[in-house]
C-alpha positions, 0 to 999 in steps of 0.5 A: 771055169770058162774065162769071160762066162757071163751068167744070165739070168732070164725071168721066167715069165709068160711073154719074157724074150728067150735069153741064153743062160749062159754066154761065154765068149762066142758061145750060147747056151740056152737051158729051157721047158720044151715048148713048141714055139721054143727053138724057133724063138732061141734060133732067132735070139742066138741069131740076133746075138752073133749078127751083133757080132757080125758072124752067123749061129751054128748049133753045135748042141741039142739035147732033150731030156724028160719035159727040159731041152739043152741048145748050145750055138757057136758063133763064127764067121761064115767063111770059117763055117765053110771052112769047117763043112758046116755049110754048103759051099758058096756058089760060084 
């Protein structure tokens, strides 16, 4: 099992903020029903979580099957994301 794995149980109620279903080190995984507003809310939640670590979120997986979606983000430094080709090079 992943070291440092923390399960977060998100209440399935209207008005509850979207939270990751799994947080493991710098990885966030969201499992949620398809919803027109969910992608933006998840991106915002990942950005807040990563910002607390002084990092940025990079979406590493996005899959929808039937009525559910799974989206995974990795928090990393902006420098590492640029070096790995995940962001456009910084303008000079």
